[in-house]
Each structure stands twice: as structure tokens, then as C-alpha cells.
C-alpha beads as a LAMMPS data file, in Angstrom:
LAMMPS data file: protein, C-alpha beads

69 atoms
68 bonds

1 atom types
1 bond types

-500.0 500.0 xlo xhi
-500.0 500.0 ylo yhi
-500.0 500.0 zlo zhi

Masses

1 110.0

Atoms # bond

1 1 1 352.190 -1.836 -290.856
2 1 1 350.704 -2.472 -287.726
3 1 1 349.255 -6.235 -286.991
4 1 1 345.324 -5.360 -287.020
5 1 1 346.200 -4.015 -290.217
6 1 1 347.212 -7.356 -291.597
7 1 1 344.438 -8.814 -289.266
8 1 1 341.647 -6.799 -291.356
9 1 1 343.729 -7.482 -294.604
10 1 1 343.686 -10.821 -294.041
11 1 1 339.619 -10.933 -293.543
12 1 1 339.387 -9.178 -296.743
13 1 1 340.953 -12.090 -297.874
14 1 1 339.319 -14.774 -296.554
15 1 1 342.730 -16.381 -294.010
16 1 1 341.712 -16.687 -290.114
17 1 1 343.972 -14.486 -288.445
18 1 1 343.853 -16.910 -285.463
19 1 1 346.239 -16.323 -282.571
20 1 1 348.840 -16.125 -285.980
21 1 1 352.222 -14.096 -285.233
22 1 1 352.565 -10.928 -287.882
23 1 1 355.055 -12.887 -290.199
24 1 1 353.392 -16.181 -290.028
25 1 1 350.215 -14.487 -290.750
26 1 1 351.806 -12.479 -293.969
27 1 1 353.089 -15.898 -294.896
28 1 1 349.065 -16.958 -294.672
29 1 1 348.066 -13.747 -297.193
30 1 1 350.877 -14.299 -299.844
31 1 1 349.414 -18.111 -299.940
32 1 1 345.946 -17.591 -300.450
33 1 1 346.698 -14.910 -302.863
34 1 1 348.971 -17.935 -304.636
35 1 1 352.487 -15.865 -304.086
36 1 1 355.272 -17.169 -302.779
37 1 1 355.523 -16.841 -299.147
38 1 1 358.628 -14.751 -298.913
39 1 1 358.148 -12.341 -295.844
40 1 1 361.336 -11.563 -294.298
41 1 1 363.053 -14.421 -295.778
42 1 1 366.775 -14.390 -295.874
43 1 1 367.008 -12.951 -299.494
44 1 1 364.457 -10.272 -298.859
45 1 1 367.289 -7.639 -299.652
46 1 1 367.716 -8.824 -303.087
47 1 1 363.819 -8.639 -303.997
48 1 1 362.832 -7.006 -307.010
49 1 1 359.029 -6.267 -305.998
50 1 1 358.614 -2.819 -305.060
51 1 1 355.210 -2.564 -305.020
52 1 1 354.444 -5.545 -302.946
53 1 1 352.332 -3.985 -299.886
54 1 1 354.454 -5.793 -297.338
55 1 1 358.417 -4.530 -298.413
56 1 1 359.579 -1.504 -296.198
57 1 1 357.945 -4.579 -293.370
58 1 1 359.833 -7.005 -295.171
59 1 1 362.804 -5.507 -295.532
60 1 1 362.945 -4.225 -291.549
61 1 1 362.300 -7.512 -290.568
62 1 1 364.506 -10.114 -292.475
63 1 1 367.013 -7.669 -291.139
64 1 1 366.097 -8.070 -287.079
65 1 1 365.470 -11.994 -287.788
66 1 1 369.415 -12.284 -289.639
67 1 1 370.618 -10.612 -286.370
68 1 1 368.864 -12.842 -284.196
69 1 1 370.010 -16.355 -286.208

Bonds

1 1 1 2
2 1 2 3
3 1 3 4
4 1 4 5
5 1 5 6
6 1 6 7
7 1 7 8
8 1 8 9
9 1 9 10
10 1 10 11
11 1 11 12
12 1 12 13
13 1 13 14
14 1 14 15
15 1 15 16
16 1 16 17
17 1 17 18
18 1 18 19
19 1 19 20
20 1 20 21
21 1 21 22
22 1 22 23
23 1 23 24
24 1 24 25
25 1 25 26
26 1 26 27
27 1 27 28
28 1 28 29
29 1 29 30
30 1 30 31
31 1 31 32
32 1 32 33
33 1 33 34
34 1 34 35
35 1 35 36
36 1 36 37
37 1 37 38
38 1 38 39
39 1 39 40
40 1 40 41
41 1 41 42
42 1 42 43
43 1 43 44
44 1 44 45
45 1 45 46
46 1 46 47
47 1 47 48
48 1 48 49
49 1 49 50
50 1 50 51
51 1 51 52
52 1 52 53
53 1 53 54
54 1 54 55
55 1 55 56
56 1 56 57
57 1 57 58
58 1 58 59
59 1 59 60
60 1 60 61
61 1 61 62
62 1 62 63
63 1 63 64
64 1 64 65
65 1 65 66
66 1 66 67
67 1 67 68
68 1 68 69
């Protein structure tokens, strides 16, 4: 999902995007929705939230973060 799409979703949810990075903005959206701020966390590979809006990007970004640590 492109950043502009994430910004639009944030605005729809009442979250001010500011200059947040993508992962940070998604965490803010998750928090505003009352969900766990789990986007791209180390346990993403075992996530069972198959209908999550962020799932595809989450799995991809979590792999990138693991390799950069």
C-alpha cells in the first residue's frame, strides 16, 4: 500500500498523519482503532489476522526489518 493511501486511511480514522513514517502511522491507526500496534513486528510471520488491511505490507516490511537489525 502506498503512503498516500495510508495517509487517507489515517484521516478517515481521525489520525493526524503529520510527518510520520509509514510504519509509525500505521501503528497510530491501529491504536486509534483499539488494536494492537503490531505492524511489522518480529512476530508477523506467525500472525493469524488473515483479513488485516495491513497484512501484505506487514509481512513484507517485517522481513526487511529483521534483515536490517
